N, C-alpha and C positions, 0 to 999 in steps of 0.2 A: 383599500389602499390606492390613493390617486395615481392616474398613468402620469407618464413624464410627458412632458409638452413636446410636439415635434421638433421644435428649435433646440429644445436641450438634448434629443435624442441625435441630431444632427451633430451638433457641437461635440458631443462626446464619441461618437463615430470618427470625425474627423481629427480628433485630439490623439486618438488611439494609434490612427494612419500617421500623424503628423510624428510621433514616437517612436515609430515602429522600427525603424531600421537601427535605432540604438537599444531597443528592447531585444531585438535579433542578437545584436552584439553581447548583450549582457547573458543571454542565453547561452550563446556559444562560449563566454567564459566560464559560465556555471559547470558546462558540459566538460571543458578542458581540465578543471579543477580533478575530475575523476573521484577517487575516494571509496575504495571498498568497505566492505562492514569493519568498523573500529577504525578506519582511516578518514573519518568525514569531519574531523576537528577543523582543518584548515579551511573549507568550503563554507562550516558553520560560522568561523572569524569572519568569512568576507561577508556573508548574509547579516550578520551581528552588525557590522560597521555600516552596511546599504541601509538597515533598518535605522541606525543612530543619525545617519544623514539625512534623514527623511523626518527627524523629529518623535520617533516611534518610542524613545525611551526604551530601548530592549534589554532584556536580562537573559542570563543564561543560568541553567540548573542541571545537574547530573540525575542520573537515574537513581532512585531510592530503591534499591533490591529489596528490603523487607517492605516497604509500602506496596510494592507491586506484586511480590509474592504473595501478599496477604489479601489481594484483590482478587476476585472470581475470575476477572477477566485479564490476569497478569500471565503473560509470557514467561515460560519456563527459561531462567538463567543457565547460561552454560560458558565454557572457557572462551568461547567466541563471540560473545555479546559485547556489543559497541559501548564503549565508554564514553563516545563523542555526547556534548552537552545537546540539549533542546535550545533553542533560541525562539523567544515570543517577544514580539513589539505589540505594542497597545496606542491606537490612537484615540484621543479623547477630544470629544467635541467642544465648543465654546459654550454651549449651554448645556446644563445637567437636567433640563425640563425638555430635551428634543422629543419630537413626536415619531421620529424613526425608530427602527427597531436594531438592536444590535447584532453583531454577526463575528464569526470566527471565519477566517482566511487560512487554511490546513494545507501543507504540503510535505512531502517527505524528501529528505535530502540524499538519502542512502541510494544505492544502486546494486543490482546484481553482478556478479563475477562476469567476465570476459569470457571464458572458455578460451580453448587454443587460439591464439592472436593471430597466427597464420592463417585461420579460417575468415579472418575478416576482409574487407576490401580495403587495405589501409589501416590506420591508426584507430583504435576504437574509440581514441578521445580526439578525434579532428575537428569534431563539430562542422563539417564542410558541408555546405550547401549546394546540391545538384539540382536543377530544376526546381520545383516545389518542395523537396525534401530536405530536411536538417538531419544530419547523421550522427551517430554517436551514441554510446552506451549511456543510456538516461535521457536522450533526446526527447523521447516519448513518456518514459516513465521514470519520473516525472519532472526533469527539469525545466522542460517548456511551461509546463503547468504552474510550477514553482514560482517561476518568474512572471507568469500573467497576471496574477493577483496583485502583484507588487507594482506592476506596469499599470494595470488597470486603476489602481489608487492614482498613480502618477498622472494620468490622462485626465481624471477629474482636476489635479492640481492644476495642470498647464491653463486650465480655462478658469482659475480662481476659486473653484468650488473644494471642499472636502465633505466627508460624511458628517451628518448632523448626530450620530450615534456613534456608541463605541465600536470600533472594529479590533479584533485581536487578530495580529499575524503569528502563524505557527511555523515554524521549521523544525522538522522531528527527524530523527535517526530511527532505524530499528521497525519500519514498517513493512520492509522485506521479510522480515525473519520471527517478529515476535508481536509488534504491534505495540510495544511498552514505550515508545516515544510519545506517541498521541495521549496514551493512559496516563503518561507521567504529568501531561498538561492537565487533564481532568484532574488528576489528585493533587495538583497545586492548586486547584478550585478556579481555573479559567471557565466562564460560562457566557453562553450569549442565546439569542431567541431563535439563530439558526447556524449553521455552517456550510461552507461551501469548499469542496476538495477537487481541485482540476486534475484529474487523473486522466489518463490517455483512453478515454470510452467513447470515441468515435462521434462525439459532438451529440451525445445521447444523455441521458438521465437514467443512473442505475435505480431500478425499482427494489431490488433486493440482490443479496449475496450471500455466499457459502461463508460458514465458518470453517477455520483450519486447524489441523493437529500438525506438529512435529512429534517424531519420534524414533528412538534409535533402538534397534535390538542386537544383542551382542549374544554369539554362543563361543564358549571356550571349547576347546577340542583336545585330542591326545598325540602331543607329537613324538613322532621318531622320525630316525632317517628313513629317506625314500626306499632304500632297498628292502625294508620290512615294513613297507606302509601298511600292508593288510592288517597288522598289529595294531595300528593307530587308528585315530579318527580325525579326519579332515574338516576342520571348523568351519571352511567356507563351504564345503557340501553340504553340512548340518545345518548351517546358518540359511542357505538359499533354500534349503526345504519350506521354510517359514513364510515364503513368498505366495506359495499356494493358499494356504488359509486367509493370508490377508487378501488376495485376489477375488476369494471366495466371499468374504465380507463386504469387499467393495461392490460384487454384484449384488448381495443381499440388501444392503442399504440402499441401491438404486432403483431397485424393485420395491422396495419398502415404501419408500418417499416418491413414487412415480408420479403420484398426483400433488406433490407440495405445491403449495401455492406461488404461483409466479415462476415455477419451476416445469410447468406443466408441456412446455414445448423443447426442453433441453432432453435429449436422448440418452447423455450419461453425464449429469451434473456432479457427482461425485467422484472424483478422481483419485486414485491411489497412486502415488509416486514413488518407485525406488530410485531415489536421486543420487546415493552414494553408496559404494561399497568397499571396504576396507579389511584387509585381511592379511595375515602371515608376515613371515619374517625372513623367509630363506627359500630358495627354490628348490633346494635339495633337503627339505625339511617337511614334513605334512604340517601343515598350517596348525597352531594352538591357537588361533582367535579369528573372529569375523565379526565385523559390525555393518549393518545396512542402516541409513537414514532414510527414513520415509516422510512423507506427506500425504494426509487423509482428509476430504472435505466432508462436513456435515451441513444438511439443510438448516435453515433458520428454525427456532423452535427446539432443537436439540441441543442439551448443554454439554459442553466441553468434557465435563467430569463424566457424564453417562457414556458418552463417545470412548472415551478413554479407556473406562472399566471394560466395554464390551471388546475392544482392541485387545486388552492385556487377558481377558477370558478367552478369547480366539486363539491368541498364541498358545497359552496353558493348556488348552484342551487337546491341541494338536500335539505339543510336546508329552503329555501324558500318553499319549497312543504310540511314540515313538520309542523302540527300544535305548537309544543312545539320550536323546532329549529329555527322557522321564529321569534319568539319574543324572543328567546335568542340565538344568531347566534354564531356557533362555532369559536374560535380563533385560528388560524394558525401561528405557529412560525417556524422559519427556524432556525436547531439548529445546523448546521455539515455541511457536504458534500455540495457544490453548485457548482458542477464540471461539465465539459463536457466531452465526451469522443473524443478518437483520434483514428487516422488510421496512421499506419508506412507505408508509402508507398513504394514498391518494387523498388530494383535497386540502392540503396546507396551503397557507398564503405564500410561504416562500417558493413551492414549486410555481405557484401560479404566476408569481414575478419573474422567475427563471424562464417560463414558458414564453412570457411576453418579450423578454430581454432578448431571447435566442432568436424569437420571430423578427425582431427587428435587425439582429446582427446578420442572419442568414438568408431570411426570407422564407424559411421552410419552418412548418409544425415541429414541435419539439418531439424526437423519439425517445423509446425507452428501451432497455436492456436488462436482463437478469445477469447478474456476474456471477461465474464460478471460479473466481480466484476472491483472496482476501481484499478486504478494503477497511482504513481505519476509520469510516464511518461508522462502524459498528460501536465504536467508543460513545460518540455522540448520540448515536440513535437508542443503544440499550440503556446505556447509564446518565445521561444527561435528558434523554427523553425529548430532543428537541429535532425538526427537520434536517436531516443531513443529506445535502445534494451533492453527489459525485455528478461531474460533468465538465468535461475537457476534449481536448483535441482529438484529430485523426491521427491515428500513427500505425506502425507496423513493425513486426518483428521484435518487439518488446520482449526482453529476456533470451533473445537469440542472436545471430549475427547481423551486422548491418543494421542495427535498429535505427528507425527513423519517424520522424512527425513531419506533418504536412504545415510548412510556412503559413499558407494561406489559412489554414484552419487556426492556428495559433493566433492570428490576428482576429478571424471572426470570434474565437471563444473570449478574447481580451475584450472586445467589444461588448459582448453579452455579460461579462463578469461586471465589466464599468457600469452598463446599463443598470444590472441586478443591483449593485451597491447603491447607486444615485436612486432607486425607487424604493429599496427595502429599507435603507439607512437615512433616506431624506439626505438633502445636501445644505450646506451653509456657506456662506462666503468665509475664505482664508482671512 
């Protein structure tokens, strides 16, 4: 694939810089929309209009629960599953015989909960800028990346160019909880020669990432008045006993996969998180129920189904040895991610093009990382079998308080994406 001429590299770089103030304002607007799980429709309407204004002929479509549930990579539906639509726009080149390669630009629009708002330094959706940091829930993960791919295309447009091959723009919900948004675009038949996802991965390329499972464990107790509590069974106490075998399984898996490819330098890549605890109805009643919501990671190559069966067996084996739980077995419900991990194999043309683009944009060689979090790239890597490039800006405190993204890093990443598009897809005059 021919390198970009120096004058084109310079023109694209300048165009991104010329439009960056407007890009930053656009990103701030995305952040200020907020939109917790299930509340993304308004921001998706805004994105739809932005795609339409640029001539990308966007469409909206809902989650097809049956189709997703019948797919091996489908996340499990629950009452909290978002019903917000996916939004997809498409750029069509003038020529149907272009030499460039097609591309998917994917970004998730959903954000994680805020936690106690009083622990933030101001409004979580303020999108304030202090020095080089743009703050707000979703600033890093990933409204800034979501904006960057659109504005990378805008940068080409400002100098009279557009991609010479098809580019598919995807804005999806449910990345933070099931991965079903991007899976739905796959089920709708959107395909390309490569995908680029600007997640906040510190200006590096993700070489491999874990799969993730979400599950809920429920135990029923024997409620009585607390004055005779010894005659009842506290469901919270009984349920909490099950954390022990889950921690044992976490340790077993980390030991078993200590030499997993690309995870050799990770001391503890497979994290089991007890994320939520709910139980009981009254302070003077022995609680009759308790549920814990958990997240568990798996290495690439391990199927979600086999991991789920192992979790269920671990809980069942522990329960059989417990006097109360053996008579009142815990209930395990899969209620979110049911996703395998993936590896981006080295040597693809797409990676080579990104490496060159990154060098032009930053002056540095492209680095790599292994991710111990879920990424939607698994859909394209495992099921489309195309190079799935996860590459995005420097950020901090994502999923925490005072989340931020580096403003200058967003600019560099946008330049790199614009250069990548120009080389991968080729260019033609508008």
